[in-house]
C-alpha positions in Angstrom: 71.2 -37.8 14.1 72.7 -35.2 11.8 71.2 -36.8 8.7 67.8 -37.0 10.5 68.0 -33.4 11.5 68.9 -32.4 8.0 65.8 -34.2 6.7 63.6 -32.5 9.2 64.6 -28.9 8.2 62.9 -28.9 4.8 59.7 -30.3 6.4 59.6 -27.3 8.8 60.2 -24.9 6.0 57.3 -26.5 4.0 55.1 -26.3 7.0 56.0 -22.6 7.5 55.3 -21.8 3.9 51.9 -23.5 4.1 51.0 -21.5 7.2 52.1 -18.4 5.4 49.8 -19.2 2.4 46.9 -19.7 4.7 47.7 -16.4 6.5 47.8 -14.6 3.2 44.4 -16.0 2.3 43.0 -14.8 5.6 44.6 -11.5 5.2 43.2 -11.1 1.7 39.7 -12.1 2.8 39.9 -9.7 5.7 41.2 -6.9 3.5 38.4 -7.5 1.0 35.8 -7.1 3.8 37.5 -3.9 5.1 37.9 -2.7 1.5 34.1 -3.0 1.0 33.3 -1.2 4.2 35.8 1.5 3.3 34.1 1.8 -0.2 30.8 2.3 1.5 32.2 5.3 3.4 34.2 6.8 0.5 33.1 10.3 -0.3 31.2 11.3 -3.5 29.3 14.3 -4.8 26.3 15.2 -2.7 24.4 17.2 -5.4 22.1 14.3 -6.2 20.9 14.3 -2.6 19.7 17.9 -2.8 17.6 17.3 -5.9 16.2 14.1 -4.3 15.1 16.3 -1.4 13.5 18.9 -3.8 11.6 16.3 -5.8 10.3 14.4 -2.8 9.5 17.6 -1.0 7.3 18.7 -3.9 5.5 15.3 -3.9 4.9 15.5 -0.1 3.6 19.0 -0.4 1.2 18.0 -3.2 -0.1 15.1 -1.1 -1.0 17.5 1.7 -2.6 19.9 -0.7 -4.9 17.2 -2.1 -6.6 17.1 1.3 -7.2 20.9 1.2 -8.6 21.2 -2.4 -12.3 21.0 -3.2 -13.2 22.3 0.3 -11.6 19.4 2.2 -13.8 16.8 0.3 -11.2 14.1 0.4 -10.7 14.5 4.2 -14.4 14.6 4.8 -15.2 11.4 3.0 -12.1 9.7 4.4 -12.5 10.5 8.1 -15.7 12.4 8.9 -18.6 11.0 6.8 -19.5 8.2 9.2 -22.5 9.5 11.3 -21.6 7.3 14.3 -18.0 8.3 14.3 -16.5 4.9 13.4 -13.1 4.6 11.8 -11.4 1.3 10.9 -8.2 0.9 12.9 -4.8 -0.8 12.7 -3.7 -3.3 15.3 -2.1 -1.5 18.3 -3.3 1.9 17.2 -7.0 1.7 18.1 -6.6 4.9 20.2 -5.8 7.0 17.1 -8.7 9.2 16.1 -9.2 12.2 13.8 -9.4 15.8 15.1 -12.8 16.6 16.6 -14.0 18.6 13.6 -12.9 19.1 10.0 -11.7 22.6 10.7 -9.1 21.2 13.0 -8.0 18.8 10.3 -7.7 21.7 7.9 -5.2 23.4 10.2 -3.4 20.0 10.4 -3.3 19.7 6.6 -2.0 23.2 6.2 0.8 22.5 8.7 1.7 19.4 6.7 1.8 21.4 3.5 4.1 23.9 5.1 6.4 21.1 6.2 6.5 19.8 2.6 7.5 23.2 1.4 10.2 23.6 4.0 11.6 20.2 3.0 11.7 21.3 -0.6 13.6 24.6 0.0 15.8 23.0 2.7 14.9 25.4 5.5 14.8 23.8 9.0 15.0 20.6 7.1 15.4 18.0 9.8 12.6 19.5 12.0 10.3 19.7 8.9 11.1 16.1 7.9 10.4 14.9 11.5 7.1 16.8 11.7 6.0 15.6 8.3 6.8 12.0 9.3 4.7 12.3 12.4 1.9 14.0 10.6 1.6 11.6 7.6 1.9 8.6 10.0 -0.9 10.0 12.1 -3.1 10.6 9.0 -2.3 7.0 7.8 -3.3 5.5 11.2 -6.6 7.2 11.5 -8.5 5.1 8.9 -7.2 1.7 7.7 -9.8 1.6 4.9 -7.7 4.3 3.2 -4.5 2.2 3.1 -2.4 2.8 0.1 1.0 1.4 -0.7 2.4 4.7 -1.8 1.5 6.4 1.5 3.3 3.7 3.3 6.3 4.2 1.0 6.1 8.0 1.7 6.1 7.3 5.5 9.2 5.1 5.3 11.1 7.4 2.9 10.3 10.4 5.2 11.6 8.4 8.1 14.9 7.7 6.3 15.2 11.3 5.1 15.2 12.5 8.8 18.7 11.0 9.1 20.1 12.0 5.7 22.0 15.3 5.2 19.7 16.3 2.3 20.2 20.0 3.2 23.9 19.9 2.7 23.7 21.9 -0.5 21.2 23.9 -2.6 19.3 24.7 0.5 18.5 27.7 2.7 20.1 25.9 5.7 23.4 25.6 3.8 23.2 29.3 2.9 22.2 30.4 6.4 24.7 28.3 8.4 27.3 27.0 6.0 29.7 26.1 8.8 27.2 23.6 10.2 25.2 22.3 7.2 27.1 22.9 3.9 29.1 20.1 2.5 29.9 19.1 -1.1 30.3 15.3 -0.5 28.5 12.5 1.3 29.5 8.8 1.8 28.6 6.3 -0.9 26.5 4.3 1.5 23.7 7.0 1.3 23.2 6.5 -2.4 23.6 2.8 -2.4 21.1 2.5 0.5 18.4 4.6 -1.3 18.9 2.7 -4.6 18.6 -0.7 -2.8 15.3 0.4 -1.1 13.8 1.3 -4.4 15.0 -1.8 -6.3 13.5 -4.0 -3.6 10.1 -2.3 -4.0 10.3 -2.9 -7.8 11.5 -6.5 -7.3 8.6 -7.4 -5.0 6.1 -5.7 -7.3 7.4 -8.0 -10.1 7.6 -11.2 -8.1 4.1 -11.0 -6.8 2.8 -10.7 -10.4 4.0 -14.2 -11.1 0.7 -15.8 -10.1 -1.9 -17.7 -12.0 -4.4 -14.8 -12.3 -1.9 -12.2 -13.6 -0.5 -14.7 -16.1 -4.0 -15.2 -17.6 -4.5 -11.4 -18.0 -6.6 -10.7 -14.9 -7.5 -8.3 -13.6 -6.1 -6.0 -16.3 -8.5 -7.5 -18.9 -11.5 -6.1 -17.1 -9.9 -2.8 -15.9 -8.6 -1.5 -19.3 -11.0 -3.4 -21.6 -13.8 -0.8 -21.2 -11.5 2.3 -21.5 -10.5 4.4 -24.5 -7.9 6.8 -23.2 -5.6 8.9 -25.3 -3.1 8.0 -26.7 -4.1 4.3 -26.6 -7.6 4.7 -27.9 -9.5 1.5 -28.9 -6.3 -0.5 -28.7 -7.3 -1.1 -25.1 -10.5 -2.9 -26.3 -8.4 -5.7 -27.9 -8.0 -8.7 -25.6 -4.4 -9.1 -26.7 -3.6 -5.7 -25.1 -4.3 -7.0 -21.6 -1.7 -9.7 -22.1 0.9 -7.2 -23.4 0.3 -4.9 -20.5 0.3 -7.8 -17.9 3.5 -9.4 -19.1 5.1 -6.1 -20.0 4.4 -4.8 -16.5 5.8 -7.9 -14.9 8.9 -7.8 -17.0 9.4 -4.1 -16.2 9.2 -4.5 -12.4 11.6 -7.5 -12.4 14.2 -5.9 -14.7 14.1 -2.1 -14.2 16.4 -2.3 -11.2 19.3 -4.0 -12.9 18.7 -2.0 -16.1 19.0 1.3 -14.2 22.2 0.1 -12.4 23.9 -1.0 -15.7 25.2 1.8 -17.8 24.6 0.1 -21.1 20.8 -0.3 -20.4 20.4 2.8 -18.3 18.6 5.0 -20.9 16.3 2.2 -21.9 15.4 1.8 -18.3 14.7 5.5 -18.0 12.4 5.4 -21.1 10.6 2.3 -19.8 10.1 4.0 -16.4 8.6 7.1 -17.9 6.3 5.1 -20.1 5.2 2.7 -17.3 4.4 5.4 -14.7 2.8 7.8 -17.1 0.6 4.9 -18.4 -0.4 4.0 -14.9 -1.4 7.6 -14.2 -3.5 7.8 -17.3 -5.2 4.4 -17.0 -5.7 4.1 -13.2 -5.1 7.6 -11.7 -3.3 6.1 -8.7 -2.5 9.3 -6.7 1.0 10.5 -6.2 2.7 7.1 -6.8 3.8 7.7 -10.4 5.2 11.1 -9.5 7.2 9.8 -6.5 8.7 6.9 -8.5 9.7 9.1 -11.5 11.3 11.5 -9.0 13.2 8.6 -7.4 14.6 7.6 -10.7 17.0 10.6 -10.4 18.9 8.5 -7.8 20.2 6.2 -10.6 22.0 9.0 -12.5 25.6 9.9 -11.7 25.9 11.5 -8.3 27.1 14.8 -9.8 24.5 15.0 -12.5 23.1 18.4 -11.2 26.6 20.0 -11.3 27.1 18.6 -14.8 23.7 20.0 -15.9 24.4 23.4 -14.4 27.9 23.5 -16.0 26.4 22.7 -19.4 23.7 25.4 -19.0 26.2 28.1 -18.1 27.1 30.7 -20.8 30.3 29.8 -22.6 32.1 32.9 -21.5 31.6 32.0 -17.8 32.0 28.3 -18.0 35.2 26.5 -17.6 36.6 24.6 -20.6 35.9 21.3 -19.0 33.9 20.0 -16.2 36.0 18.8 -13.2 34.3 16.6 -10.7 34.6 17.4 -7.0 35.5 13.8 -6.0 37.7 11.5 -8.1 36.0 8.3 -9.0 36.6 5.5 -6.5 36.0 1.8 -7.1 36.3 -1.3 -4.9 39.8 -1.9 -6.2 41.2 1.6 -5.8 39.7 2.5 -2.4 42.1 2.6 0.5 41.1 0.3 3.4 40.6 2.1 6.6 39.1 1.3 10.0 35.5 2.6 10.5 34.7 4.8 13.4 32.1 3.7 16.0 29.5 6.1 14.5 30.1 4.7 11.0 29.8 1.2 12.3 26.4 2.0 14.0 25.1 3.6 10.8 26.2 0.6 8.7 24.5 -1.9 11.0 21.3 0.3 11.1 21.2 0.3 7.3 21.6 -3.5 7.2 18.8 -4.0 9.7 16.5 -1.7 7.8 17.1 -3.6 4.6 16.5 -6.9 6.3 13.1 -5.7 7.5 12.5 -4.3 4.0 13.0 -7.7 2.5 11.5 -10.1 5.1 8.4 -8.2 6.2 6.7 -8.4 2.8 7.3 -12.2 2.7 5.3 -12.9 5.8 2.2 -14.0 3.9 4.1 -17.1 2.7 4.0 -18.3 6.3 0.2 -17.9 6.5 -2.1 -20.6 5.3 -4.3 -19.7 2.3 -4.2 -17.4 -0.7 -3.3 -13.8 0.3 -5.4 -12.5 -2.6 -8.4 -14.1 -1.0 -8.0 -13.9 2.8 -6.0 -10.6 2.7 -3.7 -11.8 5.5 -0.3 -10.3 4.8 -1.5 -8.2 1.9 -0.6 -4.8 3.4 3.0 -3.6 3.3 4.0 -6.2 0.7 3.8 -4.2 -2.5 1.0 -6.2 -3.9 -0.3 -3.4 -6.1 -3.2 -3.7 -8.6 -3.3 -7.5 -8.3 -6.8 -8.2 -7.3 -10.3 -7.3 -8.4 -12.9 -8.4 -5.9 -16.6 -8.3 -6.4 -18.2 -9.1 -3.1 -21.9 -9.0 -2.4 -23.3 -9.6 1.0 -25.9 -8.9 3.6 -25.3 -8.3 7.3 -27.9 -9.6 9.8 -28.3 -9.1 13.5 -29.9 -10.7 16.4 -30.6 -9.1 19.8 -31.0 -11.9 22.4 -32.6 -9.8 25.2 -35.3 -8.5 22.9 -35.5 -11.7 20.8 -35.4 -9.5 17.6 -33.8 -10.5 14.3 -33.1 -7.7 11.8 -31.1 -6.7 8.8 -28.5 -4.0 9.0 -28.7 -1.1 6.6 -25.0 -1.0 5.9 -25.1 1.9 3.4 -26.7 4.2 6.0 -24.2 3.3 8.8 -20.9 3.5 6.9 -19.3 6.1 4.8 -18.9 6.1 1.0 -15.3 5.1 1.3 -15.9 2.4 4.0 -18.9 0.7 2.6 -17.6 -0.6 -0.8 -14.6 -2.2 1.0 -16.2 -3.7 4.0 -17.3 -7.0 2.3 -14.0 -8.0 0.7 -11.6 -7.0 3.4 -11.9 -9.4 6.4 -10.1 -7.1 8.8 -12.6 -4.3 8.1 -15.6 -6.7 8.2 -14.8 -8.0 11.7 -14.1 -4.5 13.1 -17.4 -3.3 11.6 -19.2 -6.3 13.2 -17.8 -5.3 16.6 -19.0 -1.7 16.0 -22.5 -2.9 15.0 -22.6 -5.2 18.1 -22.2 -2.1 20.2 -24.6 0.1 18.2 -27.4 -2.5 18.5 -26.7 -3.3 22.2 -29.6 -3.4 24.6 -28.6 -2.3 28.1 -25.4 -4.4 28.6 -26.1 -7.1 26.0 -24.4 -6.6 22.6 -26.1 -7.8 19.4 -25.0 -10.8 17.5 -23.8 -10.0 13.9 -23.7 -12.5 11.1 -22.3 -11.9 7.6 -23.6 -13.6 4.5 -21.0 -12.7 1.9 -20.2 -14.1 -1.6 -17.0 -13.1 -3.4 -15.6 -13.3 -6.9 -11.9 -12.6 -7.1 -10.2 -11.8 -10.5 -13.3 -12.9 -12.2 -13.2 -16.5 -11.1 -16.5 -18.2 -10.3 -18.2 -16.7 -7.2 -18.1 -18.6 -3.9 -19.1 -18.2 -0.3 -16.6 -16.0 1.5 -17.6 -16.2 5.2 -18.8 -18.8 7.7 -22.4 -17.8 8.1 -22.8 -19.4 11.5 -20.1 -17.4 13.3 -21.1 -14.3 15.4 -18.5 -11.9 14.1 -19.2 -9.5 17.0 -17.7 -12.1 19.4 -14.5 -13.2 17.5 -11.0 -11.8 17.9 -10.5 -8.8 15.7 -6.8 -9.4 15.1 -6.5 -13.1 14.7 -5.3 -13.3 11.1 -5.8 -15.4 9.1 -9.4 -15.5 10.2 -10.7 -19.1 10.5 -14.2 -17.9 9.4 -12.9 -17.0 5.9 -13.3 -19.8 3.4 -10.5 -21.2 1.2 -10.1 -20.1 -2.4 -11.1 -22.7 -4.9 -8.4 -23.5 -7.5 -8.8 -22.6 -11.2 -10.6 -25.0 -13.4 -8.7 -26.8 -16.3 -10.9 -24.9 -18.7 -9.9 -21.5 -17.3 -6.2 -22.5 -17.5 -6.5 -23.7 -21.1 -8.2 -20.5 -22.2 -6.2 -18.0 -20.1 -2.6 -19.1 -20.4 -0.9 -18.0 -23.6 1.3 -21.1 -23.8 -1.9 -23.2 -24.2 -3.0 -21.3 -27.3 -2.6 -22.2 -31.0 0.1 -19.9 -32.2 -1.2 -19.0 -35.6 -1.3 -15.2 -35.0 -5.0 -15.2 -34.4 -4.2 -14.7 -30.7 -3.5 -11.0 -31.5 -7.3 -10.6 -32.0 -8.1 -12.6 -28.9 -11.4 -14.5 -28.4 -13.3 -11.2 -28.5 -12.3 -8.3 -30.7 -14.1 -5.7 -28.7 -14.0 -6.2 -24.9 -16.6 -3.6 -23.9 -19.5 -5.7 -25.2 -18.3 -8.8 -23.3 -17.6 -6.8 -20.1 -21.1 -5.3 -20.3 -22.7 -8.7 -20.4 -20.5 -9.9 -17.4 -21.6 -6.8 -15.5 -25.3 -7.5 -16.1 -24.7 -11.2 -15.0 -23.1 -9.9 -11.7 -26.1 -7.6 -11.0 -28.5 -10.5 -11.6 -26.4 -12.7 -9.2 -26.6 -9.9 -6.6 -30.4 -9.8 -6.8 -30.7 -13.5 -6.5 -28.2 -13.9 -3.7 -30.0 -11.3 -1.6 -33.1 -13.4 -1.4 -31.1 -16.6 -0.8 -29.3 -14.8 2.1 -32.5 -13.7 3.8 -34.0 -17.2 3.5 -30.8 -18.9 4.8 -30.7 -16.5 7.8 -34.3 -17.2 8.7 -33.7 -20.9 8.6 -30.5 -20.5 10.7 -32.5 -18.6 13.4 -35.2 -21.2 13.5 -32.6 -24.0 13.7 -30.1 -22.5 16.1 -32.0 -19.9 18.1 -35.5 -21.4 18.0 -36.8 -18.0 16.6 -39.5 -18.0 13.9 -39.3 -14.9 11.8 -41.9 -14.1 9.2 -40.2 -11.2 7.5 -36.8 -9.5 8.0 -36.7 -5.7 7.9 -34.0 -3.1 8.2 -33.5 -1.6 11.7 -31.5 1.5 12.6 -29.6 1.9 15.8 -30.8 4.5 18.3 -30.3 8.0 17.0 -28.9 9.3 20.3 -25.6 7.7 19.3 -25.3 9.9 16.2 -22.4 12.3 16.6 -22.0 13.6 13.0 -24.5 14.5 10.2 -25.5 11.8 7.8 -23.8 12.0 4.4 -26.5 11.0 1.9 -29.0 12.4 -0.5 -32.3 13.9 0.7 -34.3 10.9 -0.7 -32.0 8.4 1.1 -32.4 10.5 4.2 -36.2 10.3 4.1 -36.1 6.6 3.5 -33.8 6.1 6.4 -36.1 8.0 8.8 -38.9 5.6 8.0 -36.9 2.7 9.4 -37.6 1.5 12.9 -34.9 2.0 15.5 -33.4 -0.3 18.2 -33.9 1.0 21.8 -30.9 1.3 24.1 -32.6 0.2 27.3 -36.0 -0.9 28.7 -36.8 2.5 30.3 -36.4 4.1 26.9 -38.4 1.4 25.3 -41.3 1.9 27.6 -41.3 5.7 27.8 -40.8 6.7 24.2 -43.8 6.2 22.0 -43.5 5.9 18.3 -44.4 9.6 17.8 -41.6 10.7 20.2 -39.2 8.5 18.4 -40.1 10.3 15.1 -39.6 13.7 16.8 -36.3 12.6 18.1 -35.2 11.6 14.6 -36.1 14.9 13.2 -34.2 16.7 16.0 -31.1 14.7 15.4 -31.3 15.2 11.6 
């Protein structure tokens, strides 16, 4: 028994040592997790946050000013130029409408401009940020045909800024009430969160460029091939230039985030960022997006870069011999683990949830059948910028069952300059417009049937039918994306792949010239071919609709003519030239009810038109 007991003691000791090793591993894992959380909440210089507020406040104020310049022209054509008061809506926000008149919108834009200025100077910062967020969101929701990725980014960044202490220094709030607002440091999680948000935007912009059209130089080939802008000049006319811009832009979006985060490639990333966004502004004039992304690049400098800059600019007599940072540098290895407070835990979880949404929501189009560049389902909010060039030509026809009248809809007269060019190639706009037309051409309680004959060419592939021409769009669900009445995109032909992809070329340096030395001549020929196709398709559409009516409705139509809705439904002046106005007045109108149809003679209808005009 003694010998057996002596043999058992080493076994217990070994078992105890093994459990100790496992415990140390668990402790080390737990300490690494706590160390990382503590690192997120370690303090660092807050000077960068103040300049981030100043840069973004200036961009926000400039965006509001753009609505005020040129006598509110942008606001008028965006929201008030539809004579029948129709605006394309977002799902769940159909109730949002613009102010009753443009003067009311002017007051609203001035208030938005003042909020941007208050954000810039840091006076009543949180209230100004909250009001600007509500105002820009309202402006965004009025008209979905004006959707822009950079406005969506502005809304989300303004939402985030409401919760950030961007007025902690270099602000009027910090001077006015230093005991409440002034602070020299903020947690590291603020900077890491903002950097992650921007890197995700860049990453998605690069990933979505890895598609078969972008890799064959489309649509940049047709966008820049006819331009000659300083300082690029006629280099843009070379076919090889479109490939350099396409692949260079894709590489930039994919790599700029890591380059800005790594100190060794930081200044190269800064130079590429300036070149990329300035080129975008010169070539495409895409609003405030280049300004806001250049301003956001300041987040990738050291947190105390404003203090270093001010220290370097001070006169030597007043400056200290050496710059001393407010906070000593803290790394993941040197940080002291500590337990987070309940508020810090809530903020950390909120940041994680926001980033999860920021990553997953743009991916939703992968769960939708079809090509997003064709059916547009999942296109919005996914950073798919400058990826498609759609040329859609179509005709909209109507049929009023009670009156047994078939007609063609004069789309250019019924929709604004901003709405009309986008109606045919955006299904969510087309179906809403069809519901609107069904109400405009109603007779008593019977809505008109609306049929769309649309052909589309995306990224200069062969044109094909876009819509199912037997579906009454005024009766389908407006929000059932992807829409079953949209056709499927036909794949690229082998010939287009052979000619478009660089890896299929003969690499003898002739590719630098491309197939065509000067692109403008080729693009001019393609434009003429598109115009010819539009003229031919118009006659085909009219003939096909007449045959459809005879086959499905039993209605024989000799000739189709344009018919206007009843003018009593007009609530705003028509926005068109005098000649177009006179031509419109010569069109017949659709009566609203039988009493009106019987009582009003043709002469009375003409007088009513003149009164409304």
